[in-house]
MDTraj code that builds the backbone (N, CA, C; nanometers):
import mdtraj as md
import numpy as np

residues = "UNK UNK UNK UNK UNK UNK UNK UNK UNK UNK UNK UNK UNK UNK UNK UNK UNK UNK UNK UNK UNK UNK UNK UNK UNK UNK UNK UNK UNK UNK UNK UNK UNK UNK UNK UNK UNK UNK UNK UNK UNK UNK UNK UNK UNK UNK UNK UNK UNK UNK UNK UNK UNK UNK UNK UNK UNK UNK UNK UNK UNK UNK UNK UNK UNK UNK UNK UNK UNK UNK UNK UNK UNK UNK UNK UNK UNK UNK UNK UNK UNK UNK UNK UNK UNK UNK UNK UNK UNK UNK UNK UNK UNK UNK UNK UNK UNK UNK UNK UNK UNK UNK UNK UNK UNK UNK UNK UNK UNK UNK UNK UNK UNK UNK UNK UNK UNK UNK UNK UNK UNK UNK UNK UNK UNK UNK UNK UNK UNK UNK UNK UNK UNK UNK UNK UNK UNK UNK UNK UNK UNK UNK UNK UNK UNK UNK UNK UNK UNK UNK UNK UNK UNK UNK UNK UNK UNK UNK UNK UNK UNK UNK UNK UNK UNK UNK UNK UNK UNK UNK UNK UNK UNK UNK UNK UNK UNK UNK UNK UNK UNK UNK UNK UNK UNK UNK UNK".split()
xyz = np.array([
    [-5.1623, 7.2409, 3.4140],
    [-5.0693, 7.2622, 3.5236],
    [-4.9490, 7.3406, 3.4737],
    [-4.9104, 7.4408, 3.5454],
    [-4.8014, 7.5294, 3.5067],
    [-4.6717, 7.4813, 3.5693],
    [-4.5649, 7.4764, 3.4893],
    [-4.4353, 7.4368, 3.5444],
    [-4.3544, 7.5600, 3.5729],
    [-4.2627, 7.5466, 3.6646],
    [-4.1763, 7.6586, 3.7004],
    [-4.0316, 7.6196, 3.6778],
    [-4.0042, 7.5725, 3.5560],
    [-3.8695, 7.5274, 3.5210],
    [-3.7863, 7.6485, 3.4801],
    [-3.6860, 7.6823, 3.5592],
    [-3.6069, 7.8033, 3.5336],
    [-3.5251, 7.7929, 3.4061],
    [-3.4784, 7.6713, 3.3690],
    [-3.3970, 7.6600, 3.2477],
    [-3.4810, 7.6862, 3.1242],
    [-3.6047, 7.6361, 3.1203],
    [-3.6865, 7.6624, 3.0027],
    [-3.7291, 7.8081, 2.9986],
    [-3.7507, 7.8698, 3.1143],
    [-3.7886, 8.0107, 3.1127],
    [-3.6723, 8.0987, 3.0686],
    [-3.5481, 8.0634, 3.1023],
    [-3.4347, 8.1443, 3.0583],
    [-3.4152, 8.1338, 2.9077],
    [-3.4402, 8.0152, 2.8493],
    [-3.4324, 7.9999, 2.7040],
    [-3.5424, 8.0818, 2.6391],
    [-3.6643, 8.0751, 2.6959],
    [-3.7745, 8.1531, 2.6407],
    [-3.7461, 8.3017, 2.6531],
    [-3.6873, 8.3450, 2.7661],
    [-3.6529, 8.4861, 2.7833],
    [-3.5529, 8.5305, 2.6770],
    [-3.4527, 8.4467, 2.6515],
    [-3.3516, 8.4801, 2.5509],
    [-3.4149, 8.4876, 2.4121],
    [-3.5087, 8.3951, 2.3844],
    [-3.5746, 8.3956, 2.2543],
    [-3.6599, 8.5200, 2.2356],
    [-3.7096, 8.5761, 2.3440],
    [-3.7934, 8.6958, 2.3370],
    [-3.7127, 8.8246, 2.3435],
    [-3.5819, 8.8170, 2.3603],
    [-3.4980, 8.9355, 2.3754],
    [-3.4348, 8.9708, 2.2402],
    [-3.4891, 9.0716, 2.1720],
    [-3.4355, 9.1069, 2.0389],
    [-3.2884, 9.1491, 2.0418],
    [-3.2457, 9.2159, 2.1486],
    [-3.1050, 9.2567, 2.1565],
    [-3.0143, 9.1345, 2.1660],
    [-3.0565, 9.0362, 2.2436],
    [-2.9776, 8.9129, 2.2589],
    [-2.9727, 8.8370, 2.1261],
    [-3.0853, 8.8317, 2.0576],
    [-3.0900, 8.7659, 1.9271],
    [-2.9979, 8.8364, 1.8275],
    [-3.0013, 8.9693, 1.8283],
    [-2.9162, 9.0458, 1.7364],
    [-2.7692, 9.0225, 1.7670],
    [-2.7348, 9.0175, 1.8949],
    [-2.5967, 8.9908, 1.9345],
    [-2.5528, 8.8539, 1.8848],
    [-2.6382, 8.7542, 1.9051],
    [-2.6074, 8.6189, 1.8592],
    [-2.5879, 8.6166, 1.7079],
    [-2.6780, 8.6821, 1.6354],
    [-2.6693, 8.6816, 1.4897],
    [-2.5438, 8.7518, 1.4393],
    [-2.4986, 8.8572, 1.5080],
    [-2.3728, 8.9228, 1.4707],
    [-2.2560, 8.8260, 1.4866],
    [-2.2523, 8.7594, 1.6016],
    [-2.1454, 8.6617, 1.6234],
    [-2.1518, 8.5504, 1.5193],
    [-2.2725, 8.4989, 1.4960],
    [-2.2892, 8.3876, 1.4031],
    [-2.2479, 8.4276, 1.2618],
    [-2.2839, 8.5486, 1.2206],
    [-2.2474, 8.5942, 1.0864],
    [-2.0956, 8.5954, 1.0682],
    [-2.0225, 8.6323, 1.1720],
    [-1.8772, 8.6358, 1.1631],
    [-1.8119, 8.4994, 1.1669],
    [-1.8846, 8.3996, 1.2166],
    [-1.8253, 8.2667, 1.2339],
    [-1.8834, 8.1622, 1.1394],
    [-1.9918, 8.1951, 1.0734],
    [-2.0662, 8.0947, 0.9968],
    [-1.9811, 8.0234, 0.8928],
    [-1.9086, 8.0986, 0.8104],
    [-1.8345, 8.0341, 0.7009],
    [-1.7274, 7.9391, 0.7537],
    [-1.6602, 7.9757, 0.8620],
    [-1.5585, 7.8856, 0.9175],
    [-1.6226, 7.7644, 0.9852],
    [-1.7345, 7.7851, 1.0530],
    [-1.8045, 7.6718, 1.1143],
    [-1.8525, 7.5764, 1.0049],
    [-1.9036, 7.6331, 0.8971],
    [-1.9479, 7.5506, 0.7845],
    [-1.8300, 7.4735, 0.7257],
    [-1.7163, 7.5410, 0.7123],
    [-1.5967, 7.4745, 0.6595],
    [-1.5525, 7.3615, 0.7522],
    [-1.5639, 7.3819, 0.8838],
    [-1.5290, 7.2765, 0.9795],
    [-1.6171, 7.1546, 0.9585],
    [-1.7448, 7.1789, 0.9375],
    [-1.8375, 7.0678, 0.9145],
    [-1.8094, 7.0011, 0.7807],
    [-1.7894, 7.0827, 0.6771],
    [-1.7694, 7.0289, 0.5428],
    [-1.6439, 6.9436, 0.5328],
    [-1.5371, 6.9862, 0.5962],
    [-1.4120, 6.9109, 0.5872],
    [-1.4259, 6.7735, 0.6536],
    [-1.5125, 6.7625, 0.7519],
    [-1.5314, 6.6346, 0.8206],
    [-1.6316, 6.5461, 0.7473],
    [-1.7475, 6.6005, 0.7075],
    [-1.8508, 6.5169, 0.6466],
    [-1.8260, 6.4913, 0.4988],
    [-1.7574, 6.5832, 0.4320],
    [-1.7128, 6.5557, 0.2958],
    [-1.8045, 6.5987, 0.1834],
    [-1.9271, 6.6388, 0.2113],
    [-2.0123, 6.6878, 0.1024],
    [-2.1074, 6.7945, 0.1550],
    [-2.1503, 6.8798, 0.0640],
    [-2.2291, 6.9974, 0.1019],
    [-2.3670, 6.9621, 0.1574],
    [-2.4284, 6.8584, 0.1061],
    [-2.5609, 6.8208, 0.1546],
    [-2.5547, 6.7844, 0.3026],
    [-2.4585, 6.7005, 0.3384],
    [-2.4433, 6.6627, 0.4791],
    [-2.3973, 6.7815, 0.5635],
    [-2.3091, 6.8640, 0.5078],
    [-2.2623, 6.9821, 0.5812],
    [-2.3779, 7.0780, 0.6086],
    [-2.4700, 7.0901, 0.5135],
    [-2.5887, 7.1743, 0.5357],
    [-2.6703, 7.1227, 0.6537],
    [-2.6876, 6.9907, 0.6589],
    [-2.7626, 6.9316, 0.7709],
    [-2.6901, 6.9548, 0.9035],
    [-2.5610, 6.9349, 0.9024],
    [-2.4814, 6.9515, 1.0238],
    [-2.4844, 7.0964, 1.0705],
    [-2.4680, 7.1906, 0.9791],
    [-2.4607, 7.3307, 1.0202],
    [-2.5940, 7.3791, 1.0760],
    [-2.7043, 7.3223, 1.0289],
    [-2.8342, 7.3566, 1.0881],
    [-2.8368, 7.3157, 1.2350],
    [-2.7903, 7.1953, 1.2621],
    [-2.7857, 7.1475, 1.4003],
    [-2.6890, 7.2321, 1.4833],
    [-2.5770, 7.2705, 1.4231],
    [-2.4784, 7.3536, 1.4923],
    [-2.5393, 7.4879, 1.5317],
    [-2.6105, 7.5501, 1.4391],
    [-2.6718, 7.6806, 1.4688],
    [-2.7712, 7.6701, 1.5830],
    [-2.8496, 7.5641, 1.5848],
    [-2.9450, 7.5436, 1.6943],
    [-2.8701, 7.5260, 1.8260],
    [-2.7652, 7.4447, 1.8238],
    [-2.6864, 7.4238, 1.9465],
    [-2.6191, 7.5525, 1.9939],
    [-2.5652, 7.6284, 1.9011],
    [-2.5008, 7.7542, 1.9389],
    [-2.6005, 7.8474, 2.0068],
    [-2.7212, 7.8546, 1.9527],
    [-2.8221, 7.9414, 2.0126],
    [-2.8615, 7.8892, 2.1513],
    [-2.8817, 7.7577, 2.1615],
    [-2.9207, 7.7004, 2.2911],
    [-2.8125, 7.7222, 2.3965],
    [-2.6867, 7.7204, 2.3541],
    [-2.5758, 7.7326, 2.4479],
    [-2.5171, 7.8737, 2.4519],
    [-2.5817, 7.9688, 2.3878],
    [-2.5269, 8.1037, 2.3778],
    [-2.5069, 8.1689, 2.5142],
    [-2.5895, 8.1352, 2.6101],
    [-2.5719, 8.1912, 2.7446],
    [-2.4414, 8.1443, 2.8088],
    [-2.3867, 8.0325, 2.7608],
    [-2.2608, 7.9811, 2.8137],
    [-2.1396, 8.0492, 2.7505],
    [-2.1610, 8.1165, 2.6376],
    [-2.0517, 8.1852, 2.5700],
    [-2.0122, 8.3084, 2.6505],
    [-1.8825, 8.3253, 2.6694],
    [-1.8315, 8.4397, 2.7449],
    [-1.7903, 8.5495, 2.6472],
    [-1.8606, 8.6643, 2.6500],
    [-1.8215, 8.7746, 2.5615],
    [-1.6740, 8.8111, 2.5838],
    [-1.6086, 8.8429, 2.4745],
    [-1.4668, 8.8752, 2.4813],
    [-1.3791, 8.7568, 2.4435],
    [-1.4372, 8.6360, 2.4461],
    [-1.3624, 8.5190, 2.4003],
    [-1.3905, 8.5005, 2.2511],
    [-1.3288, 8.4017, 2.1907],
    [-1.3357, 8.3832, 2.0464],
    [-1.4575, 8.2990, 2.0079],
    [-1.5647, 8.3649, 1.9660],
    [-1.6869, 8.2963, 1.9255],
    [-1.6600, 8.2045, 1.8071],
    [-1.5763, 8.2506, 1.7139],
    [-1.5476, 8.1720, 1.5940],
    [-1.4873, 8.0361, 1.6306],
    [-1.3912, 8.0360, 1.7214],
    [-1.3305, 7.9088, 1.7626],
    [-1.4319, 7.8211, 1.8344],
    [-1.5145, 7.8828, 1.9184],
    [-1.6177, 7.8092, 1.9910],
    [-1.7152, 7.7455, 1.8918],
    [-1.7597, 7.8234, 1.7926],
    [-1.8527, 7.7723, 1.6920],
    [-1.7889, 7.6602, 1.6102],
    [-1.6619, 7.6771, 1.5734],
    [-1.5926, 7.5741, 1.4944],
    [-1.5743, 7.4458, 1.5744],
    [-1.5477, 7.4580, 1.7037],
    [-1.5314, 7.3365, 1.7844],
    [-1.6648, 7.2630, 1.7968],
    [-1.7735, 7.3363, 1.8095],
    [-1.9048, 7.2713, 1.8142],
    [-1.9362, 7.2091, 1.6788],
    [-1.9058, 7.2798, 1.5707],
    [-1.9283, 7.2255, 1.4366],
    [-1.8472, 7.0978, 1.4157],
    [-1.7239, 7.0985, 1.4630],
    [-1.6396, 6.9791, 1.4506],
    [-1.7023, 6.8615, 1.5251],
    [-1.7465, 6.8855, 1.6479],
    [-1.8047, 6.7772, 1.7282],
    [-1.9342, 6.7249, 1.6665],
    [-2.0197, 6.8140, 1.6207],
    [-2.1452, 6.7714, 1.5588],
    [-2.1166, 6.6942, 1.4301],
    [-2.0226, 6.7429, 1.3504],
    [-1.9864, 6.6740, 1.2262],
    [-1.9259, 6.5368, 1.2555],
    [-1.8420, 6.5316, 1.3568],
    [-1.7802, 6.4044, 1.3943],
    [-1.8876, 6.3033, 1.4361],
    [-1.9834, 6.3478, 1.5153],
    [-2.0932, 6.2589, 1.5551],
    [-2.1765, 6.2166, 1.4350],
    [-2.1972, 6.3085, 1.3425],
    [-2.2706, 6.2760, 1.2204],
    [-2.1988, 6.1654, 1.1429],
    [-2.0669, 6.1803, 1.1286],
    [-1.9882, 6.0811, 1.0544],
    [-1.9890, 5.9468, 1.1275],
    [-1.9808, 5.9505, 1.2603],
    [-1.9879, 5.8246, 1.3368],
    [-2.1173, 5.7503, 1.3064],
    [-2.2267, 5.8238, 1.3029],
    [-2.3558, 5.7609, 1.2726],
    [-2.3549, 5.7055, 1.1311],
    [-2.2961, 5.7818, 1.0383],
    [-2.2879, 5.7355, 0.8999],
    [-2.1962, 5.6147, 0.8860],
    [-2.0902, 5.6127, 0.9674],
    [-1.9911, 5.5054, 0.9599],
    [-2.0522, 5.3713, 0.9954],
    [-2.1540, 5.3744, 1.0791],
    [-2.2202, 5.2485, 1.1138],
    [-2.2769, 5.1820, 0.9896],
    [-2.3159, 5.2645, 0.8916],
    [-2.3716, 5.2117, 0.7674],
    [-2.2639, 5.1858, 0.6623],
    [-2.1571, 5.2657, 0.6648],
    [-2.0482, 5.2515, 0.5671],
    [-1.9160, 5.2686, 0.6406],
    [-1.8072, 5.2393, 0.5730],
    [-1.6775, 5.2650, 0.6360],
    [-1.6410, 5.4108, 0.6130],
    [-1.5641, 5.4723, 0.7057],
    [-1.5299, 5.6134, 0.6943],
    [-1.3986, 5.6425, 0.7630],
    [-1.3730, 5.7700, 0.7856],
    [-1.2493, 5.8125, 0.8490],
    [-1.2516, 5.7825, 0.9985],
    [-1.1360, 5.7542, 1.0523],
    [-1.1244, 5.7322, 1.1958],
    [-1.1360, 5.8658, 1.2688],
    [-1.1606, 5.8597, 1.3986],
    [-1.1675, 5.9814, 1.4796],
    [-1.0354, 6.0571, 1.4718],
    [-0.9244, 5.9839, 1.4730],
    [-0.7931, 6.0474, 1.4653],
    [-0.7767, 6.1222, 1.3325],
    [-0.8174, 6.0591, 1.2226],
    [-0.8063, 6.1234, 1.0914],
    [-0.8929, 6.2487, 1.0863],
    [-1.0144, 6.2409, 1.1418],
    [-1.1019, 6.3589, 1.1431],
    [-1.0406, 6.4703, 1.2263],
    [-0.9803, 6.4351, 1.3388],
    [-0.9181, 6.5361, 1.4245],
    [-0.8003, 6.6031, 1.3534],
    [-0.7187, 6.5242, 1.2850],
    [-0.6049, 6.5800, 1.2100],
    [-0.6534, 6.6729, 1.0986],
    [-0.7578, 6.6315, 1.0291],
    [-0.8131, 6.7151, 0.9219],
    [-0.8624, 6.8471, 0.9795],
    [-0.9307, 6.8422, 1.0925],
    [-0.9809, 6.9649, 1.1550],
    [-0.8661, 7.0537, 1.2003],
    [-0.7589, 6.9956, 1.2492],
    [-0.6437, 7.0760, 1.2904],
    [-0.5831, 7.1491, 1.1707],
    [-0.5727, 7.0797, 1.0597],
    [-0.5188, 7.1425, 0.9383],
    [-0.6124, 7.2542, 0.8920],
    [-0.7433, 7.2286, 0.8907],
    [-0.8397, 7.3298, 0.8502],
    [-0.8347, 7.4506, 0.9435],
    [-0.8232, 7.4243, 1.0733],
    [-0.8175, 7.5324, 1.1716],
    [-0.6915, 7.6162, 1.1538],
    [-0.5787, 7.5504, 1.1314],
    [-0.4534, 7.6232, 1.1096],
    [-0.4618, 7.7071, 0.9821],
    [-0.5212, 7.6511, 0.8782],
    [-0.5365, 7.7259, 0.7534],
    [-0.6270, 7.8466, 0.7746],
    [-0.7324, 7.8297, 0.8531],
    [-0.8233, 7.9424, 0.8810],
    [-0.7516, 8.0514, 0.9599],
    [-0.6683, 8.0117, 1.0554],
    [-0.5928, 8.1102, 1.1332],
    [-0.4933, 8.1844, 1.0450],
    [-0.4289, 8.1123, 0.9534],
    [-0.3365, 8.1770, 0.8613],
    [-0.4113, 8.2752, 0.7712],
    [-0.5283, 8.2361, 0.7234],
    [-0.6066, 8.3266, 0.6399],
    [-0.6490, 8.4505, 0.7183],
    [-0.6849, 8.4340, 0.8439],
    [-0.7220, 8.5487, 0.9273],
    [-0.6023, 8.6416, 0.9455],
    [-0.4849, 8.5860, 0.9693],
    [-0.3639, 8.6665, 0.9820],
    [-0.3357, 8.7406, 0.8515],
    [-0.3475, 8.6709, 0.7399],
    [-0.3232, 8.7338, 0.6101],
    [-0.4236, 8.8463, 0.5853],
    [-0.5494, 8.8268, 0.6276],
    [-0.6515, 8.9303, 0.6123],
    [-0.6141, 9.0540, 0.6949],
    [-0.5684, 9.0323, 0.8181],
    [-0.5257, 9.1440, 0.9026],
    [-0.4072, 9.2176, 0.8393],
    [-0.3128, 9.1416, 0.7870],
    [-0.1967, 9.2029, 0.7225],
    [-0.2360, 9.2779, 0.5953],
    [-0.3354, 9.2253, 0.5249],
    [-0.3838, 9.2939, 0.4057],
    [-0.4342, 9.4332, 0.4417],
    [-0.5124, 9.4433, 0.5492],
    [-0.5619, 9.5748, 0.5921],
    [-0.4449, 9.6685, 0.6228],
    [-0.3430, 9.6171, 0.6906],
    [-0.2261, 9.6992, 0.7221],
    [-0.1536, 9.7435, 0.5950],
    [-0.1405, 9.6514, 0.5006],
    [-0.0696, 9.6848, 0.3766],
    [-0.1493, 9.7829, 0.2915],
    [-0.2800, 9.7675, 0.2875],
    [-0.3632, 9.8627, 0.2135],
    [-0.3487, 10.0012, 0.2747],
    [-0.3420, 10.0078, 0.4072],
    [-0.3275, 10.1375, 0.4751],
    [-0.1966, 10.2066, 0.4371],
    [-0.0962, 10.1317, 0.3956],
    [0.0325, 10.1891, 0.3563],
    [0.0308, 10.2462, 0.2137],
    [-0.0724, 10.2130, 0.1366],
    [-0.0815, 10.2630, -0.0009],
    [-0.1174, 10.4107, -0.0003],
    [-0.0940, 10.4737, -0.1121],
    [-0.1337, 10.6146, -0.1259],
    [-0.2864, 10.6237, -0.1254],
    [-0.3352, 10.7417, -0.0948],
    [-0.4804, 10.7656, -0.0947],
    [-0.5386, 10.7348, -0.2323],
    [-0.4663, 10.7736, -0.3357],
    [-0.5118, 10.7495, -0.4741],
    [-0.5278, 10.5991, -0.5012],
    [-0.4282, 10.5190, -0.4591],
    [-0.4351, 10.3739, -0.4806],
    [-0.5458, 10.3106, -0.3966],
    [-0.5623, 10.3581, -0.2732],
    [-0.6699, 10.3032, -0.1883],
    [-0.8068, 10.3332, -0.2497],
    [-0.8234, 10.4552, -0.3016],
    [-0.9505, 10.4915, -0.3650],
    [-0.9738, 10.4065, -0.4892],
    [-0.8678, 10.3854, -0.5657],
    [-0.8787, 10.3023, -0.6857],
    [-0.9230, 10.1601, -0.6494],
    [-0.8608, 10.1008, -0.5476],
    [-0.9007, 9.9666, -0.5029],
    [-1.0442, 9.9661, -0.4545],
    [-1.0819, 10.0677, -0.3798],
    [-1.2189, 10.0779, -0.3303],
    [-1.3171, 10.0857, -0.4469],
    [-1.2847, 10.1664, -0.5474],
    [-1.3712, 10.1776, -0.6650],
    [-1.3864, 10.0433, -0.7358],
    [-1.2754, 9.9702, -0.7468],
    [-1.2772, 9.8430, -0.8205],
    [-1.3425, 9.7289, -0.7422],
    [-1.3210, 9.7240, -0.6113],
    [-1.3649, 9.6076, -0.5346],
    [-1.4849, 9.6323, -0.4442],
    [-1.5100, 9.7550, -0.4068],
    [-1.6152, 9.7807, -0.3088],
    [-1.7373, 9.8497, -0.3675],
    [-1.7332, 9.8838, -0.4926],
    [-1.8493, 9.9476, -0.5540],
    [-1.9074, 9.8517, -0.6575],
    [-2.0248, 9.8833, -0.7005],
    [-2.0879, 9.7987, -0.8020],
    [-2.0632, 9.8528, -0.9426],
    [-1.9695, 9.9454, -0.9524],
    [-1.9374, 10.0067, -1.0815],
    [-1.8508, 9.9100, -1.1631],
    [-1.8895, 9.8832, -1.2856],
    [-1.8086, 9.7937, -1.3694],
    [-1.6712, 9.8544, -1.4005],
    [-1.5754, 9.7682, -1.4229],
    [-1.4385, 9.8114, -1.4547],
    [-1.4383, 9.9020, -1.5778],
    [-1.5208, 9.8711, -1.6745],
    [-1.5256, 9.9537, -1.7962],
    [-1.5659, 10.0973, -1.7619],
    [-1.6580, 10.1147, -1.6688],
    [-1.7003, 10.2498, -1.6291],
    [-1.5886, 10.3208, -1.5531],
    [-1.5151, 10.2461, -1.4716],
    [-1.4005, 10.3045, -1.4002],
    [-1.2956, 10.3498, -1.5011],
    [-1.2716, 10.2678, -1.6014],
    [-1.1741, 10.3025, -1.7050],
    [-1.2176, 10.4298, -1.7784],
    [-1.3454, 10.4372, -1.8140],
    [-1.3949, 10.5579, -1.8828],
    [-1.3781, 10.6807, -1.7940],
    [-1.4107, 10.6676, -1.6651],
    [-1.4006, 10.7817, -1.5726],
    [-1.2564, 10.8295, -1.5597],
    [-1.1619, 10.7362, -1.5709],
    [-1.0205, 10.7719, -1.5599],
    [-0.9576, 10.8037, -1.6954],
    [-1.0394, 10.7954, -1.7978],
    [-0.9924, 10.8176, -1.9354],
    [-0.8796, 10.7194, -1.9717],
    [-0.8986, 10.5956, -1.9274],
    [-0.8056, 10.4864, -1.9596],
    [-0.8835, 10.3776, -2.0310],
    [-0.8083, 10.2822, -2.0876],
    [-0.8775, 10.1660, -2.1420],
    [-0.8851, 10.0578, -2.0335],
    [-0.9678, 9.9602, -2.0557],
    [-0.9924, 9.8548, -1.9575],
    [-0.8640, 9.7794, -1.9245],
    [-0.7814, 9.7523, -2.0245],
    [-0.6570, 9.6782, -2.0013],
    [-0.5652, 9.7529, -1.9055],
    [-0.5623, 9.8854, -1.9173],
    [-0.4785, 9.9670, -1.8284],
    [-0.5272, 9.9550, -1.6843],
    [-0.6583, 9.9562, -1.6653],
    [-0.7144, 9.9413, -1.5308],
    [-0.6780, 9.8047, -1.4745],
    [-0.6948, 9.7001, -1.5550],
    [-0.6603, 9.5658, -1.5068],
    [-0.5106, 9.5533, -1.4776],
    [-0.4275, 9.6167, -1.5580],
    [-0.2826, 9.6141, -1.5333],
    [-0.2507, 9.6831, -1.4005],
    [-0.3143, 9.7970, -1.3764],
    [-0.2928, 9.8677, -1.2495],
    [-0.3384, 9.7823, -1.1313],
    [-0.4542, 9.7176, -1.1455],
    [-0.5029, 9.6287, -1.0396],
    [-0.4043, 9.5147, -1.0133],
    [-0.3530, 9.4574, -1.1217],
    [-0.2570, 9.3474, -1.1083],
    [-0.1322, 9.3939, -1.0326],
    [-0.0830, 9.5121, -1.0642],
    [0.0365, 9.5652, -0.9966],
    [0.0090, 9.5915, -0.8488],
    [-0.1090, 9.6476, -0.8182],
    [-0.1431, 9.6732, -0.6778],
    [-0.1594, 9.5430, -0.5999],
    [-0.2222, 9.4447, -0.6605],
    [-0.2358, 9.3139, -0.5927],
    [-0.0988, 9.2530, -0.5655],
    [-0.0075, 9.2681, -0.6612],
    [0.1290, 9.2166, -0.6436],
    [0.1988, 9.2897, -0.5292],
    [0.1842, 9.4229, -0.5237],
    [0.2441, 9.5000, -0.4139],
    [0.1878, 9.4561, -0.2792],
    [0.0576, 9.4348, -0.2743],
    [-0.0049, 9.3925, -0.1484],
    [0.0403, 9.2515, -0.1092],
    [0.0479, 9.1629, -0.2067],
    [0.0959, 9.0269, -0.1796],
    [0.2390, 9.0298, -0.1277],
    [0.3238, 9.1092, -0.1929],
    [0.4632, 9.1208, -0.1486],
    [0.4708, 9.1775, -0.0065],
    [0.3895, 9.2769, 0.0221],
    [0.3874, 9.3378, 0.1563],
    [0.3480, 9.2334, 0.2611],
    [0.2457, 9.1555, 0.2310],
    [0.2006, 9.0509, 0.3246],
    [0.3116, 8.9478, 0.3446],
    [0.3706, 8.9029, 0.2356],
    [0.4765, 8.8009, 0.2442],
    [0.5977, 8.8530, 0.3214],
    [0.6363, 8.9785, 0.2970],
    [0.7492, 9.0352, 0.3710],
    [0.7181, 9.0401, 0.5204],
    [0.5983, 9.0821, 0.5548],
    [0.5605, 9.0910, 0.6957],
    [0.5568, 8.9525, 0.7590],
    [0.5040, 8.8550, 0.6886],
    [0.5040, 8.7171, 0.7401],
    [0.6453, 8.6652, 0.7542],
    [0.7309, 8.7010, 0.6593],
    [0.8716, 8.6583, 0.6640],
    [0.9474, 8.7155, 0.7804],
    [0.9012, 8.8298, 0.8329],
    [0.9652, 8.8906, 0.9482],
    [0.9216, 8.8248, 1.0788],
    [0.8360, 8.7240, 1.0677],
    [0.7917, 8.6538, 1.1882],
    [0.6845, 8.7276, 1.2636],
    [0.5984, 8.7964, 1.1896],
    [0.4881, 8.8749, 1.2450],
    [0.4320, 8.8062, 1.3638],
])
top = md.Topology()
chain = top.add_chain()
for i, resn in enumerate(residues, 1):
    res = top.add_residue(resn, chain, resSeq=i)
    for name in ("N", "CA", "C"):
        top.add_atom(name, md.element.get_by_symbol(name[0]), res)
traj = md.Trajectory(xyz[None], top)
């Protein structure tokens, strides 16, 4: 007997749509590490966080049609990860004593605020790098974005390795100062 359940057919349609799957995977790739961190901070160990994040990914895919493009997928994924992790801990708490719901919520708020600060710092880093000279930007790109060892970069520049590391240290300091100054201005 054939069923005509529209909800199961829409899930099957989404599963068969490669463009929809690719869109979901792009969003998930951008949010995965923060969602994992949300789970890890609540459950407390990587083994349990791995189990939780698997469930989170399944839930995100099942509920992906409810996600509104243009909104913050990362926050949505982290809130689902928090809820799944919280439920996981509740189940575990029945066997052992654990953190209260209030403590878990406070921990998640701190983790979320730290993630937002890191995102802001990342955005400011891009702005500060853009203010560097072309030569310095190329140097950073050579050191951090290529697979070329520092020793090879030093040889290409006819410098020793220590000189390259000193230059990197100075550029990192300039970028850190730029970020801190911008944050200090109440960005």
